C-alpha positions in Angstrom: -149.6 -88.2 -106.3 -151.5 -91.6 -105.9 -148.3 -93.1 -104.6 -148.0 -90.5 -101.8 -151.2 -91.0 -100.6 -150.7 -95.0 -100.3 -147.4 -94.4 -98.6 -149.5 -92.4 -95.9 -152.4 -94.9 -96.2 -154.9 -92.7 -97.4 -156.3 -95.2 -99.7 -159.7 -93.5 -99.9 -157.8 -90.4 -101.3 -156.0 -92.8 -103.6 -159.3 -94.3 -104.7 -160.7 -90.6 -105.5 -157.9 -89.2 -107.2 -158.0 -92.5 -109.8 -161.6 -91.6 -110.2 -160.1 -88.1 -111.3 -157.7 -89.7 -114.2 -160.5 -91.3 -115.5 -162.9 -88.2 -115.7 -160.5 -86.2 -117.3 -159.7 -88.8 -119.9 -156.3 -90.0 -118.9 -155.0 -93.1 -119.2 -153.7 -95.3 -116.4 -150.2 -96.4 -116.4 -149.0 -100.3 -115.6 -147.4 -98.4 -112.5 -150.9 -96.9 -111.9 -153.0 -100.0 -111.9 -150.4 -101.5 -109.1 -151.0 -98.7 -106.8 -154.7 -98.3 -107.5 -155.3 -102.3 -107.5 -153.0 -101.7 -103.8 -155.4 -99.4 -102.4 -158.4 -100.9 -103.8 -157.2 -104.1 -101.5 -157.0 -101.7 -98.7 -160.6 -100.3 -99.2 -162.5 -103.6 -100.6 -163.6 -101.9 -103.6 -164.9 -105.0 -105.7 -166.4 -102.2 -107.9 -163.2 -100.1 -108.8 -161.2 -103.8 -109.1 -163.6 -104.7 -111.9 -162.8 -101.7 -113.7 -159.2 -101.9 -113.4 -159.6 -105.6 -114.8 -161.5 -104.3 -117.4 -158.3 -101.4 -118.4 -155.9 -105.3 -118.3 -158.4 -107.1 -120.7 -158.5 -104.5 -123.1 -155.6 -102.7 -123.3 -152.8 -105.4 -122.2 -152.5 -108.2 -124.3 -150.2 -110.4 -122.0 -150.2 -108.5 -118.7 -147.2 -108.5 -116.0 -147.0 -111.0 -113.4 -146.9 -108.2 -111.0 -150.1 -106.9 -112.7 -151.8 -110.4 -111.9 -150.8 -110.8 -108.7 -152.2 -107.3 -107.8 -156.0 -108.6 -109.5 -155.9 -111.6 -107.8 -154.8 -110.1 -104.2 -157.4 -107.2 -104.5 -160.7 -109.5 -105.6 -159.3 -111.7 -102.7 -159.0 -109.2 -100.2 -162.4 -108.1 -101.7 -163.9 -111.7 -101.1 -164.7 -112.2 -104.5 -162.5 -115.5 -104.7 -164.5 -117.3 -107.6 -163.0 -113.9 -109.9 -159.6 -114.3 -107.9 -159.5 -118.3 -108.3 -160.2 -117.5 -112.0 -157.6 -115.3 -112.9 -155.2 -117.6 -110.4 -155.6 -120.5 -112.8 -155.3 -118.6 -115.9 -151.8 -117.1 -114.8 -149.3 -118.9 -117.4 -146.9 -118.3 -114.3 -146.9 -118.3 -110.6 -144.7 -117.5 -107.9 -145.1 -117.5 -104.2 -147.3 -114.2 -103.9 -150.0 -115.6 -106.4 -150.5 -118.6 -104.0 -150.2 -117.0 -100.9 -152.8 -114.3 -102.2 -155.1 -117.3 -102.7 -154.7 -118.8 -99.3 -155.6 -115.8 -98.0 -158.4 -114.6 -99.4 -159.4 -118.1 -98.7 -158.3 -117.6 -94.9 -160.2 -114.0 -95.2 -163.9 -115.7 -95.9 -163.2 -118.4 -93.0 -163.0 -121.4 -95.8 -159.8 -123.0 -94.3 -160.4 -126.4 -96.3 -159.7 -124.8 -99.3 -157.0 -122.6 -97.6 -155.4 -125.4 -96.9 -155.9 -127.2 -99.8 -154.0 -124.6 -102.1 -151.4 -123.9 -99.3 -150.4 -127.7 -99.6 -150.2 -127.6 -103.0 -147.8 -124.5 -103.4 -144.7 -125.2 -104.8 -142.9 -122.8 -102.6 -143.6 -121.3 -98.9 -142.7 -118.1 -97.4 -142.9 -116.9 -93.9 -145.7 -115.0 -94.9 -147.7 -117.6 -96.2 -147.1 -120.2 -92.9 -148.3 -117.2 -90.9 -151.5 -116.6 -92.8 -152.2 -120.3 -92.6 -151.7 -120.4 -88.4 -153.5 -117.4 -88.0 -156.5 -118.7 -90.1 -156.5 -121.8 -87.8 -156.4 -119.1 -84.7 -159.3 -117.1 -86.2 -161.5 -119.8 -86.6 -160.6 -121.3 -82.9 -158.6 -124.2 -83.9 -156.1 -123.7 -81.6 -154.4 -127.4 -82.2 -154.1 -126.9 -85.6 -152.6 -124.0 -85.3 -149.6 -125.1 -83.4 -149.6 -128.2 -85.8 -148.6 -126.0 -89.1 -146.3 -124.1 -86.6 -144.6 -127.2 -86.1 -144.6 -128.0 -89.5 -143.1 -124.4 -90.5 -140.3 -125.4 -88.1 -140.0 -128.7 -89.2 -139.5 -126.8 -92.8 -136.8 -125.1 -91.3 -138.9 -121.4 -91.8 -137.6 -118.9 -89.2 -140.7 -117.1 -87.9 -140.8 -113.0 -87.5 -142.7 -111.0 -84.6 -146.2 -112.1 -86.3 -145.8 -115.7 -86.3 -145.0 -115.5 -83.0 -148.2 -113.4 -81.7 -150.3 -115.8 -83.5 -148.4 -119.1 -81.9 -148.4 -117.1 -78.3 -152.6 -116.7 -78.6 -152.7 -119.9 -79.4 -150.7 -121.3 -76.6 -152.9 -118.8 -74.2 -156.1 -120.4 -75.6 -154.8 -124.1 -75.1 -152.9 -123.2 -71.4 -149.6 -124.6 -73.6 -147.3 -123.3 -71.0 -144.4 -125.2 -72.2 -144.6 -124.2 -76.0 -145.2 -120.4 -74.6 -141.9 -120.6 -72.4 -140.3 -121.9 -75.7 -141.5 -119.4 -77.8 -140.3 -116.4 -75.5 -136.7 -118.2 -75.5 -137.1 -118.3 -79.0 -137.9 -114.3 -79.4 -134.9 -113.8 -76.8 -132.3 -115.9 -78.5 -133.3 -114.8 -82.3 -133.5 -111.4 -81.6 -136.9 -111.5 -83.1 -138.6 -107.6 -82.8 -140.1 -107.9 -79.0 -142.6 -104.8 -79.7 -145.6 -104.0 -77.8 -147.8 -106.7 -79.6 -145.5 -109.4 -79.1 -145.3 -107.9 -75.3 -149.1 -107.8 -74.9 -149.6 -111.5 -76.5 -147.0 -112.9 -73.7 -148.3 -110.9 -71.1 -152.2 -112.8 -72.1 -150.2 -116.1 -72.7 -148.6 -116.2 -69.2 -152.0 -115.0 -67.5 -154.0 -117.7 -68.9 -151.4 -120.3 -68.2 -151.7 -118.9 -64.6 -148.0 -117.5 -64.1 -149.4 -114.2 -63.1 -145.6 -113.4 -61.7 -144.7 -113.6 -65.3 -147.1 -111.8 -66.8 -146.4 -108.8 -64.2 -142.4 -109.3 -65.4 -142.9 -109.1 -68.8 -145.2 -106.0 -68.2 -142.6 -104.3 -66.1 -139.4 -105.4 -68.5 -141.5 -103.4 -71.6 -139.9 -100.5 -72.7 -143.0 -99.3 -74.3 -146.8 -100.2 -73.4 -150.4 -98.8 -74.9 -153.8 -99.4 -74.0 -154.0 -103.0 -75.0 -150.9 -103.8 -72.3 -152.3 -102.1 -69.4 -155.9 -103.9 -70.4 -153.9 -107.6 -70.5 -152.9 -106.9 -66.9 -156.2 -105.5 -65.4 -158.0 -108.8 -66.8 -154.9 -110.9 -66.2 -155.1 -110.1 -62.6 -159.0 -110.3 -62.3 -159.1 -113.3 -64.1 -156.3 -115.2 -61.2 -157.7 -114.0 -58.3 -155.5 -110.5 -58.1 -158.1 -108.1 -57.6 -156.7 -105.9 -55.4 -153.7 -105.8 -57.6 -155.7 -105.4 -60.9 -158.0 -102.4 -59.5 -154.5 -100.6 -58.9 -153.4 -100.9 -61.9 -156.3 -99.8 -63.4 -155.9 -96.3 -61.7 -152.2 -96.3 -62.4 -153.1 -96.5 -65.8 -155.0 -93.5 -65.6 -152.6 -91.5 -63.7 -150.3 -92.4 -66.7 -152.9 -90.4 -69.2 -153.9 -93.7 -71.1 -158.0 -94.1 -71.2 -159.5 -97.0 -70.4 -162.1 -98.8 -72.8 -165.0 -100.9 -72.6 -163.0 -104.1 -71.9 -160.7 -102.4 -69.6 -164.0 -101.6 -67.4 -164.9 -105.6 -68.0 -162.2 -106.5 -66.7 -161.9 -104.1 -63.5 -165.0 -104.9 -62.8 -164.4 -108.7 -62.9 -161.8 -108.4 -60.2 -164.3 -106.2 -57.8 -166.4 -109.5 -58.5 -163.7 -112.4 -58.1 -162.9 -110.1 -54.7 -166.5 -109.0 -53.0 -165.6 -105.7 -53.5 -169.8 -104.5 -53.9 -168.8 -100.5 -53.4 -165.5 -100.4 -55.4 -167.9 -101.6 -58.1 -170.6 -99.5 -58.4 -168.4 -96.7 -58.1 -166.3 -97.8 -61.0 -169.7 -98.8 -63.0 -170.8 -95.4 -62.7 -167.7 -93.9 -63.8 -168.3 -95.5 -67.1 -170.2 -93.1 -68.3 -169.1 -89.8 -66.0 -165.5 -90.1 -66.4 -165.0 -91.6 -69.5 -168.4 -91.6 -71.5 -168.4 -95.2 -72.2 -172.1 -96.6 -72.3 -172.1 -100.0 -70.7 -172.6 -103.0 -72.7 -174.5 -106.4 -71.5 -171.5 -107.8 -70.3 -171.0 -104.8 -68.2 -174.5 -105.0 -67.1 -173.8 -108.7 -66.2 -171.0 -108.5 -64.3 -172.5 -106.0 -61.8 -175.9 -108.6 -61.9 -173.4 -111.3 -60.9 -171.4 -109.3 -58.3 -174.1 -108.2 -56.5 -176.0 -111.7 -56.7 -173.0 -113.4 -55.2 -172.9 -110.8 -52.3 -176.4 -111.6 -51.3 -178.3 -108.7 -53.1 -180.2 -110.7 -54.9 -183.4 -108.0 -54.8 -180.3 -105.3 -56.4 -179.2 -107.4 -59.1 -183.0 -107.7 -60.0 -183.3 -104.0 -60.5 -179.9 -104.0 -62.7 -181.6 -105.8 -65.0 -185.0 -104.3 -64.8 -183.5 -101.0 -65.6 -180.9 -102.3 -68.3 -181.7 -100.2 -71.5 -181.1 -103.4 -73.6 -183.1 -106.8 -73.5 -181.0 -109.1 -71.1 -179.7 -112.0 -72.5 -179.6 -115.9 -70.9 -176.0 -115.3 -69.0 -177.6 -112.3 -67.6 -180.6 -114.1 -66.2 -177.9 -117.3 -65.2 -176.1 -114.8 -63.2 -179.0 -114.2 -61.3 -180.1 -117.4 -61.1 -176.6 -118.9 -60.0 -177.3 -116.2 -57.2 -181.0 -117.5 -56.1 -179.2 -120.9 -55.4 -176.5 -119.7 -53.4 -178.8 -117.7 -51.4 -182.0 -120.2 -51.2 -184.2 -117.5 -53.1 -186.7 -119.6 -55.0 -189.0 -117.1 -55.6 -186.4 -115.0 -57.7 -185.3 -118.5 -58.7 -188.2 -119.5 -60.7 -188.9 -116.0 -62.1 -184.7 -116.1 -63.3 -185.1 -119.6 -64.9 -188.5 -118.4 -66.2 -186.9 -115.9 -68.3 -184.0 -118.4 -69.4 -186.4 -121.2 -70.5 -188.1 -118.2 -72.9 -184.8 -117.8 -74.7 -183.4 -121.3 -74.3 -186.2 -123.7 -74.2 -184.2 -126.7 -73.8 -181.7 -125.7 -71.1 -181.1 -128.7 -69.2 -178.7 -127.1 -66.9 -181.4 -124.5 -65.7 -183.7 -127.3 -65.2 -180.8 -129.2 -62.8 -180.6 -125.9 -61.1 -183.9 -124.9 -60.3 -184.5 -128.3 -59.4 -181.4 -128.5 -56.9 -183.1 -125.4 -55.5 -186.2 -126.8 -54.4 -184.6 -129.8 -53.1 -182.5 -127.3 -51.0 -185.6 -125.5 -50.0 -187.5 -129.1 -49.3 -190.4 -128.3 -52.1 -190.3 -131.9 -53.2 -193.6 -131.9 -55.5 -191.6 -129.0 -57.1 -188.8 -130.9 -57.7 -190.3 -134.5 -59.0 -192.8 -131.8 -61.5 -188.6 -130.6 -62.7 -187.7 -134.1 -62.7 -191.0 -134.9 -65.3 -190.3 -131.8 -67.1 -186.7 -133.1 -67.9 -188.0 -136.5 -68.7 -190.3 -135.0 -71.3 -188.5 -133.1 -73.0 -185.6 -135.9 -73.3 -182.9 -133.3 -72.1 -179.3 -134.3 -71.9 -176.7 -132.7 -70.0 -173.7 -131.5 -72.3 -170.9 -133.3 -71.0 -168.0 -131.0 -69.6 -164.4 -131.2 -71.2 -160.6 -130.6 -69.9 -157.4 -129.7 -71.4 -154.1 -130.7 -70.4 -150.8 -129.8 -72.2 -148.2 -132.9 -72.2 -144.9 -132.8 -73.8 -145.9 -129.9 -75.7 -149.1 -131.2 -76.8 -152.5 -130.1 -75.8 -155.0 -133.2 -74.9 -158.9 -133.1 -74.7 -161.2 -135.4 -72.7 -164.8 -135.2 -72.4 -166.6 -136.4 -69.3 -167.2 -140.1 -69.5 -165.1 -140.1 -72.9 -162.7 -143.1 -73.6 -161.9 -142.4 -77.3 -158.0 -141.3 -75.8 -155.4 -143.6 -77.5 -154.4 -144.2 -73.6 -157.9 -144.2 -72.2 -157.1 -148.0 -70.3 -154.3 -146.3 -68.3 -156.0 -143.1 -67.5 -158.9 -144.7 -66.0 -156.6 -147.1 -64.1 -154.9 -144.2 -63.0 -158.4 -142.3 -62.0 -159.3 -145.4 -60.0 -156.2 -145.5 -58.2 -156.4 -141.9 -57.3 -160.3 -142.4 -56.1 -158.5 -145.1 -53.6 -156.3 -142.4 -52.4 -158.7 -140.0 -52.1 -161.2 -142.4 -49.8 -158.4 -143.8 -47.5 -157.5 -140.0 -47.2 -161.2 -139.8 -45.8 -162.3 -137.5 -48.5 -165.7 -137.3 -49.2 -167.1 -135.6 -52.5 -170.2 -132.9 -52.1 -172.7 -134.2 -53.6 -175.3 -131.5 -53.2 -175.6 -130.9 -56.3 -175.7 -134.2 -57.6 -179.6 -134.7 -56.6 -181.1 -134.8 -60.1 -178.4 -137.0 -61.2 -179.1 -139.8 -58.7 -182.6 -140.8 -60.7 -183.8 -141.4 -57.2 
């Protein structure tokens, strides 16, 4: 019965049935303990782990490798890494499953340093252990490290599966590494790797984030199966690539196929309306969240509406949205309003928005800079001087921006004013060359937003 519940993924029932066994004083066999530990790892029941550990310690002079592995895996799944490591170190023999359980356990609790230490010490690694390490870096937003482990996996001659491919495609999407993403697509096609809906969704996301809208749409149209996440990836991707009308069209097509949108889908379609300036569409779609799908708008949805209305010049309506929100607005929402005030020179509303942001983020230099530029635009020179003095008083330094560029499959990060890159001398020489060429082409940069940087 416990085995049957496990196969049906009804792990809570497995655990309850084992409790019935204990109440009826039925002594478990090794097979029973293995099955219950498997269920335990899924429901994260550390107390049950300890009870089964007690059975093993009291009644078995020499537990099998399978049972010790199951104990390590269950404790690791419950986040009890001290106990998992103690059992692991006390094992007379270990196999790839033993090591992988420890690596996965540390990945799950976010300790990538220890996960990598144990991973590097593994005598043998299989596809699962490689994929766990790749996915661990991915979860921690260490995308370059994730791709580096994938390169090492390739060098080791290990064949990836669809789970590995999804992790690698996701890293490519975040880094904008189109070249590696294209290689992965070709690899999947040539090696008959299972190209299921999850892989298709990852490809769509990667192509959109790399700016290849046509290729993303081709993947979508070629897919035999699509789920809610496929349609949502299309809506969000089209919106972020400036194809608002197409995103809205896909949004309604999705519903015609009886696939219900969720909060992320709605955020995507509202973003599409925002990018395309479709205020009336946005109002209607925002209302449909509750009326048609009973989805309560989140802070992100309200923020999107504030940004959209503000960009359209409807600053007062945007402010009313903030006032009537059922939750407290965060600094992102107020920044959207402040940006609209700068765009439309509404200095009174700008002062209110800036005040609210500074209540939440007292040292936010960008707010002072933006407020100063609004004052400059309205020729309020005395107020501009006060803002500058305030910036000096609290010693605000602007957070430097950075850019990413992919060259020959490697992603390079550049911070503003940075000279740490190995080829920085050649880079700055090229920048100087480009500056001269742009001067000859009669290009003059817009310096209207640089008033606070000049110091005059």
